[in-house]
N, C-alpha and C positions, 0 to 999 in steps of 0.2 A: 658308097664312102658313108652316109648316114648310118647305113646297120651298122658297117664295120665300127665305129666308132662307138653304139650303142653295147654293140658285142663284148670291146674294149673294156668301158665302163663295167659292164654286167663282170666281165671275169675280176676288174680290180676292186669291186664290190664283194666279190665273194671269196676271193682271199683276204681281203679285211675281215669281213664277217669270221671265215675260217680262225685267222689267226685271233681274233678277240676272242672267240668261243674255246680257244687252247689256253689260252693266258686265264681266263677265267676259272675252267677248268683244274688247272694246273695251283691257281691261289686256294681255289674251294681245295683240295687237294691238301696244300702245306696248315692248311689254317683251322680244318676240319677239328685237328686231334686238340688243338690252342679250346677251340670254340667247346668242345666236349669237356674239357678241362675245367674249363670255369663257370661250366654248367653244373658240371659237377659239385664245385667249391661252392657255388649260391647254394645247391641244394642242403648240403651239410651244413651251411651257416644258419639257414633256415629250421633244417631239424634242431640243431644244436639251441637251438632259442625257444623250443617248445618240448622240448624232452633232455631232462639234466641229465650231466656225465657222468652223475655219482647212480645214475639207476639201469646203467646198463654198461656190457663188454662187448657187447658183439659191434659191425660194421652196419651200422642200421639200412644202408641203401643194399646190400648185398644178400640182406634178410628181409625183402619185403615179398608183398604178394597184392596181385592185380584182382581186383574185384568190383562189380558195377555196382554204381549208386541207385539211387530210387529212380532217380531220373534217366535211368539205364548208360549212363556215363562212365566209364573205366575210369576208377580211381587207383592208385599205387598207396597201400597200406605198409606204411615202415615201423616194425615190429623193433621194440627196445628189449632185449633179453639178459637175465643175469643167470651165470652158471644155469644155462639153458633152459629158464623159464620167464615167460612172457611178464613183462614190467609196467610195460608203457607202447602206446602207440601213437603212430602223427599219421596224419593225411590231408589234401587237402577240402577246402570247404568251398561255396561259392553262396553269394550274398546278391543283393540286386539294390543299389546304390541307386542315389539322384543322376547320374552319370552312364548309369550301364552296371554289368559286372565287378564284383569284388572277389577277390580270388585270394583266401587266408588256408594257413598251416594250423591246424589243431590237434595239438597234443592232448594225450588223456594217460590216464594211470590204468592197471587192470580191473580196477574196480568203478572205473568211467569217471573219475575225477579229473575236471581240467588241469592239466600240467602247466598250459599256457597257448596264446594263440597270440600269431602275427599275421599283417597283411605281409602281401605277397606283391599285388598286383591291384589298381584300382584307376579310375579317371574322376575321381570326388575332386570339387570345386579349391582349389587351395583356400586356408583361411578359415573352410567352413568346414566341409566332408572330409579332408584329409588329415583331418582331429583324430580317426581310428588308428592311424600310423604311431605305431612309438617314439619315431625321431620328431614326432610334434609335439604327442600328448602321451601320458600315462593313464589313458582311458581304458584301451585294451587290455592292461594288466588285471582289472577289476575280476576278469574271468577269472583268474586264477584259483584254485582250488574249489570250485562250483562245479555241480552236478546236476540232473536232470530233479532231484527231490530239494537241491538246494540252492537256487529257490523254490517253493513249488513251481509245478507245470506252469499256471497259472500266472506264475509273476515272471515266466522270460518275456517279457514285451521292454520297450520302452516305457519310459514314467506317463507318458502322454496317452500312452495306449491303456495304461490300467499295472503297468508292469515295475520291476524293481529297478532300472536300469535309465540312467543319463542319458537323453539327448541333447546334442550341441543346441544353441541357440541361434535359429536362421535355419539349422539343418536337421531335420528329424526322421528325412529317408534313411539317410546315409547308417545312422546307427542299428535303427531298426531292422535294415540288410544283414548289419552283422550280428545283432543278439539272433534274427530266426535262424539265420545260418549254424551259430552256434550250436542253438537251441535241436536246429537238426542233423546238426553232424551228431551229435551227442545220443539223440534218436535212434541214427544211422548203426553205432555202436551199440545200443541198448539191442537193436537188432540181429545183429550180427556177430553178438560176442562168441559165441563158440566159432563159429568159422575164423575171426579175427585172430583169437587166441591161439589156436590148433596150426591153423595157416593150412585147411585141408579147401 
């Protein structure tokens, strides 16, 4: 009797798990397209903030190439073209802040000048480190029009480290990580310029 009851409970549990699994699979297939569409919309929005519409006549997402950065991490390089000529590029760069990784999108023109930088994700302290976000302050906008030679390479640091860029009161680690990420992103372009512009 006890074995029979255990078996019945096992069958009921099995049916429940199978039903729940089917429900999850159906829900996933129904929402997968919506999630993908939302991710694409977010990506296009981020790209639009660092690559001006005026410099391209192509679909940035369709004209992307994949490369490996200096840390052997695969990155997608979104190429802006006008009349078939590359006019700008955008790709994700990574910095280390007080609370971990900071993910940014860097946009540059074909000469290596910054078109824009935006924070995509971070876990920095609200009211301190989150000032890197354009929704909080305009600090991130000061990188626009800069390049590896402007300022000189040794000035690509926060002021506390002898560089040109302001840090935040009570939060030096976050801006230090962002400045370093942008500098490294520009150096990456400088080292791989031919490949990025030709797309081979």
